[in-house]
C-alpha positions in Angstrom: 0.1 -14.8 4.7 3.3 -13.1 3.5 6.2 -13.6 5.9 9.3 -11.3 5.8 12.0 -11.8 8.4 15.4 -10.3 9.1 18.2 -10.7 11.7 19.0 -7.3 13.2 20.2 -5.2 16.0 18.9 -1.7 16.9 16.3 -2.6 19.5 15.4 0.9 20.4 14.8 1.9 16.8 12.8 -1.2 16.2 10.7 -0.5 19.4 10.0 3.0 18.1 8.9 1.7 14.7 6.6 -0.9 16.2 5.0 1.6 18.6 4.5 4.3 15.9 0.8 5.2 16.1 1.2 8.1 13.6 1.7 6.0 10.5 -0.5 3.3 11.9 -4.2 3.7 12.8 -3.9 1.3 15.8 -1.0 -0.3 17.6 -1.5 -3.1 20.1 1.3 -4.8 22.1 -0.3 -8.3 22.2 2.3 -10.2 24.1 5.7 -9.9 25.9 7.0 -13.4 26.7 10.2 -14.2 28.6 11.0 -10.7 29.6 11.0 -9.1 33.0 10.1 -5.7 31.6 6.4 -5.0 30.9 7.0 -2.6 28.0 8.5 -3.1 24.5 11.5 -0.8 24.8 12.5 -2.4 28.1 12.2 -5.9 26.7 14.5 -5.1 23.8 17.0 -3.6 26.3 17.0 -6.9 28.2 17.7 -8.8 25.0 20.6 -6.4 24.2 22.0 -6.8 27.7 22.0 -10.6 27.4 23.6 -10.4 23.9 26.5 -8.5 25.4 27.7 -11.7 27.0 28.1 -13.1 23.4 29.8 -12.1 20.2 26.4 -11.8 18.4 25.7 -8.4 16.9 22.3 -9.1 15.3 20.7 -10.4 18.5 17.0 -10.1 17.3 15.0 -11.8 14.7 12.2 -9.6 13.4 9.3 -11.0 11.4 6.2 -9.4 9.8 3.1 -11.4 9.0 0.8 -9.9 6.4 -2.4 -11.8 5.6 -4.3 -11.3 2.3 -6.0 -7.9 2.1 -9.5 -9.2 1.7 -9.4 -11.7 4.5 -10.5 -11.2 8.1 -7.9 -13.0 10.2 -8.5 -13.7 14.0 -5.7 -13.4 16.5 -5.7 -17.2 16.9 -4.6 -17.6 13.3 -1.7 -15.2 13.8 -0.7 -17.1 17.0 -0.8 -20.5 15.3 1.3 -19.1 12.5 3.9 -17.7 14.9 4.0 -21.1 16.7 4.7 -22.9 13.4 7.4 -20.4 12.6 9.0 -20.8 16.0 9.2 -24.6 15.5 10.5 -24.3 12.0 13.2 -21.8 12.9 14.3 -23.4 16.2 13.1 -20.4 18.3 10.6 -22.3 20.5 10.5 -20.8 24.1 12.8 -17.9 23.1 11.7 -14.5 24.6 9.5 -12.8 22.1 7.2 -9.8 21.5 4.1 -9.7 19.4 2.7 -6.4 18.1 -0.4 -5.8 15.9 -0.6 -2.9 13.4 -3.7 -1.7 11.6 -3.2 0.6 8.6 -5.3 1.5 5.6 -8.0 -1.0 6.6 -5.5 -3.8 6.9 -4.2 -5.7 9.9 -0.8 -7.3 10.2 1.5 -8.5 13.0 5.1 -8.2 13.9 6.9 -10.8 16.1 10.4 -10.2 17.4 12.5 -12.9 19.1 15.7 -12.8 21.0 18.2 -15.1 19.3 20.3 -15.6 22.4 20.0 -18.9 24.2 20.6 -18.0 27.8 21.6 -21.5 28.8 24.5 -21.8 26.4 25.0 -18.0 25.9 25.2 -18.5 22.1 23.1 -17.1 19.3 20.6 -19.5 17.6 21.7 -20.0 14.0 19.0 -19.4 11.4 20.2 -21.0 8.2 18.1 -20.5 5.1 15.4 -18.7 7.0 14.0 -17.1 3.9 13.3 -20.5 2.3 11.8 -21.8 5.6 9.5 -18.8 5.8 8.4 -19.3 2.2 7.5 -22.9 3.0 5.5 -21.8 6.1 3.8 -19.1 4.1 2.7 -21.6 1.4 1.3 -23.9 4.1 -0.7 -21.0 5.7 -2.3 -20.2 2.4 -3.3 -23.8 2.0 -4.5 -24.4 5.6 -6.6 -21.2 5.6 -7.9 -21.7 2.0 -6.6 -18.3 0.9 -5.9 -17.6 -2.8 -2.1 -18.1 -3.1 -0.2 -15.5 -5.0 1.2 -16.9 -8.2 4.7 -15.7 -7.3 4.6 -17.6 -4.1 3.5 -20.9 -5.7 6.1 -20.6 -8.4 8.8 -17.9 -8.4 9.0 -18.0 -12.2 5.4 -16.9 -12.5 6.1 -13.4 -11.2 4.7 -11.0 -13.7 5.3 -7.3 -12.8 4.1 -4.6 -15.0 6.9 -4.1 -17.4 5.5 -1.8 -20.1 7.3 1.5 -20.6 5.8 4.9 -21.0 6.9 4.9 -24.6 5.1 1.6 -25.2 2.0 3.0 -23.5 2.1 6.1 -25.8 2.6 3.9 -28.8 -0.4 1.9 -28.0 -2.5 5.0 -27.6 -1.2 6.3 -30.9 -2.0 3.1 -32.7 -5.5 3.2 -31.3 -6.3 6.5 -33.0 -9.1 6.1 -35.6 -7.7 7.1 -39.1 -11.2 7.8 -40.3 -11.7 10.6 -37.8 -8.3 12.0 -38.9 -9.3 12.0 -42.6 -12.7 13.6 -41.8 -10.9 16.4 -40.0 -8.6 17.1 -42.9 -11.5 16.9 -45.4 -13.6 19.3 -43.4 -10.8 21.8 -43.1 -10.2 21.6 -46.9 -13.8 22.0 -47.7 -14.4 25.1 -45.5 -11.3 27.0 -46.5 -10.8 29.1 -49.6 -7.1 29.8 -49.3 -3.9 28.9 -47.4 -4.6 31.2 -44.4 -8.1 29.8 -43.9 -6.9 26.2 -44.3 -4.0 26.7 -41.9 -6.3 28.3 -39.3 -8.9 25.5 -39.6 -6.2 22.9 -39.2 -4.7 24.5 -36.2 -8.1 24.7 -34.6 -8.3 20.9 -34.9 -4.7 20.5 -33.5 -2.8 20.0 -36.8 0.0 22.4 -37.8 1.1 22.8 -41.5 4.8 22.3 -42.4 7.0 21.5 -45.3 7.8 17.8 -45.6 11.0 16.3 -47.0 9.3 14.3 -49.8 5.6 14.8 -49.3 5.3 18.5 -49.9 2.7 19.7 -47.6 2.4 17.8 -44.3 0.6 18.4 -41.0 2.1 17.7 -37.5 -0.2 16.9 -34.6 0.7 17.7 -30.9 2.1 14.2 -30.5 4.6 14.8 -33.3 2.9 12.5 -35.8 3.3 13.6 -39.4 0.4 13.3 -42.0 0.5 14.0 -45.7 -2.1 16.6 -46.5 -3.0 15.3 -50.0 -3.4 11.8 -48.7 -5.6 12.5 -45.7 -7.6 15.3 -47.4 -8.2 13.0 -50.4 -6.9 15.7 -52.8 -4.3 15.4 -55.6 -0.9 17.0 -54.9 -1.3 19.4 -57.8 -4.6 20.7 -56.4 -3.0 21.2 -53.0 -0.2 23.3 -54.5 -2.7 25.3 -56.5 -4.6 26.2 -53.3 -1.8 26.5 -50.8 1.1 27.6 -52.9 4.7 26.3 -52.4 5.5 24.3 -49.2 8.8 26.1 -48.9 6.9 29.1 -47.4 6.0 27.0 -44.4 8.3 26.1 -41.5 10.1 22.7 -41.5 8.8 19.7 -39.5 11.5 20.2 -36.9 10.6 23.9 -36.5 6.9 23.0 -36.2 7.5 20.4 -33.6 9.5 22.8 -31.6 6.7 25.4 -31.7 4.2 22.7 -30.7 6.4 21.6 -27.8 6.7 25.2 -26.5 3.0 25.8 -26.6 2.3 22.4 -25.0 4.8 22.8 -22.3 3.1 26.0 -21.1 -0.3 24.5 -21.1 0.7 21.1 -19.6 2.7 22.7 -16.8 -0.4 24.7 -15.9 -2.4 21.5 -15.9 0.2 19.9 -13.6 0.0 22.8 -11.2 -3.7 22.6 -11.2 -3.6 18.8 -10.7 -1.3 19.1 -7.8 -3.5 21.7 -6.1 -6.6 19.6 -6.5 -4.7 16.6 -5.2 -3.4 18.4 -2.1 -6.9 19.6 -1.4 -8.3 16.1 -1.7 -5.6 14.6 0.4 -6.1 17.2 3.2 -9.8 16.3 3.3 -9.1 12.6 3.4 -6.4 13.0 6.0 -8.9 14.9 8.2 -11.4 12.1 7.8 -8.8 9.5 8.5 -7.7 11.3 11.7 -11.3 11.7 12.9 -12.1 8.0 12.2 -8.9 6.8 14.0 -9.7 9.0 17.0 -13.3 7.6 17.3 -12.0 4.0 16.9 -9.4 4.5 19.6 -12.0 5.8 22.0 -14.2 2.8 21.2 -11.4 0.4 21.9 -10.5 2.1 25.2 -14.1 2.0 26.2 -14.3 -1.7 25.4 -11.2 -2.4 27.4 -12.6 -0.4 30.4 -15.9 -2.3 30.2 -14.2 -5.6 30.0 -11.9 -4.8 32.9 -14.8 -3.7 35.1 -16.7 -6.8 34.2 -13.7 -9.0 34.9 -13.4 -7.5 38.4 -17.1 -8.0 39.1 -17.0 -11.6 37.8 -13.9 -12.4 39.8 -15.5 -11.0 42.9 -18.6 -13.1 42.3 -16.5 -16.3 41.8 -14.6 -15.6 45.0 -17.8 -15.2 47.0 -18.8 -18.7 46.2 -16.2 -19.9 48.7 -17.6 -20.0 52.2 -15.6 -19.0 55.2 -14.9 -20.3 58.6 -16.2 -23.8 59.6 -18.3 -23.9 56.5 -15.2 -23.6 54.4 -13.6 -26.5 56.3 -16.8 -28.6 55.7 -16.7 -27.7 51.9 -13.1 -28.7 51.7 -13.8 -32.1 53.5 -16.8 -32.9 51.3 -15.1 -31.9 48.0 -17.5 -29.0 47.4 -14.7 -26.5 47.4 -12.9 -28.5 44.6 -16.1 -28.4 42.6 -16.5 -24.7 43.0 -12.8 -24.2 42.0 -13.4 -26.3 38.9 -16.5 -24.3 38.1 -14.7 -21.0 38.5 -11.8 -22.1 36.3 -14.3 -23.2 33.5 -16.1 -19.9 33.8 -12.8 -17.9 33.6 -11.8 -19.7 30.4 -15.3 -18.9 28.9 -15.1 -15.2 30.0 -11.6 -14.8 28.5 -12.8 -16.3 25.2 -15.9 -14.1 25.3 -13.8 -10.9 25.7 -11.5 -12.0 22.9 -14.4 -12.5 20.6 -15.7 -9.0 21.5 -12.4 -7.5 20.7 -12.1 -9.3 17.4 -15.6 -8.2 16.3 -14.7 -4.6 17.1 -11.4 -4.8 15.3 -13.2 -6.3 12.2 -15.7 -3.5 12.3 -13.0 -0.9 12.5 -11.0 -2.5 9.7 -14.1 -2.4 7.4 -14.7 1.2 8.2 -11.1 2.0 7.4 -11.3 0.0 4.1 -14.2 2.2 2.9 -12.0 5.3 3.4 -9.0 3.6 2.0 -10.9 2.8 -1.3 -11.5 6.5 -1.6 -7.8 7.2 -1.0 -6.8 4.6 -3.6 -9.2 6.1 -6.1 -7.7 9.6 -5.6 -4.2 8.1 -5.9 -5.0 6.2 -9.1 -6.7 9.3 -10.6 -3.6 11.3 -9.9 -1.3 8.7 -11.3 -3.3 8.3 -14.5 -3.5 12.0 -15.2 0.1 12.6 -14.1 1.3 9.8 -16.4 -0.5 11.3 -19.3 0.9 14.7 -18.7 4.4 13.5 -18.2 4.2 11.4 -21.3 3.1 14.4 -23.3 6.1 16.5 -22.0 9.6 15.6 -22.9 11.7 15.1 -19.7 14.4 17.4 -21.0 11.8 20.2 -21.5 10.1 19.8 -18.1 12.2 20.8 -15.1 9.7 19.4 -12.6 10.7 15.9 -13.8 14.0 16.3 -11.9 14.4 14.1 -8.9 14.1 17.0 -6.5 11.0 18.6 -8.1 9.1 15.5 -9.2 5.6 15.6 -7.9 4.7 12.8 -5.5 2.2 10.4 -7.0 1.3 8.6 -3.8 -1.2 9.5 -1.1 0.6 9.4 2.2 -1.5 10.4 5.2 1.1 11.5 7.7 
């Protein structure tokens, strides 16, 4: 479980963020402890009011708890993790709020503590809290038998993707099969009877004739790679000159590259525009499906809460009716039967609470799985966009493509807002 914490102020902004049900599929205020208020905003106002009696500016400690994406984590695991963090950080019994978020098929939690000790009216110091959270995070991975990220087990093992676009293009270029290139040159040479026919055949294959510095006749492909005609066509230089004439009649390599770039820019910009339209259409469809799914899930959760509340009232009434009234009640008290009934009721109450909690967890897991199915489609669309956009951007030079500017760069993420 990845833990990220920070000392902060701005309770109202934090409350608005935690209660944001637009960016999150589901938001649940799980617990408010140590506050008079019964809502999150009111609780943070209380914490701020208490902090005014001290010099502390960052009166809150905010923590996010993100379990592994593929794991189904019950509420109890989150609660145990929070308890361990409290003990490690010295925040035991401090007022706190716990909020659960569900987004993109994943569930995570936020816990916010007040740092102000009301008995001493001082802020609880949190030295080296990042290192402490790292230690707790490691232990959570071990205790729950989750696969630990290599960067968490050893910070030196972090291995971000560090290849550049130029390296990617170079790898693609090296991967070209030279036999296919030679076959193309030889076919064009065999089917042409003069310079115009050869030039047209080559351009149909994506190669443009030019005059080289030392090689005489060369061909330039759309990537800017240069090929000697005599070498790739398997023809002697003298025969090439006899058929094609003098290379000085052709444009230079620089001029040819510029021509290719202009033609490519027009076509690739059209591809980018088409790609963006297809992406927007796909995103709109997925957004509609996401909104419909979230709406249904929220209704199901509301119905479950309503059913559980009705059942709790009915069960509480049934337990209360076990206590007899009048002289019979006095007799039950004298004989100890009333104590037995109370013990039975308390045991049943604990069982009912656990039953309701299990029902809620099962419904949450069902909803998360439904959301993950949709999220996989979202990720697929996003990855497809990134791959195609990276290819198109690699083919266009940044200085030639004004949509690469920061203000006009096309978004490559799929944000369903």
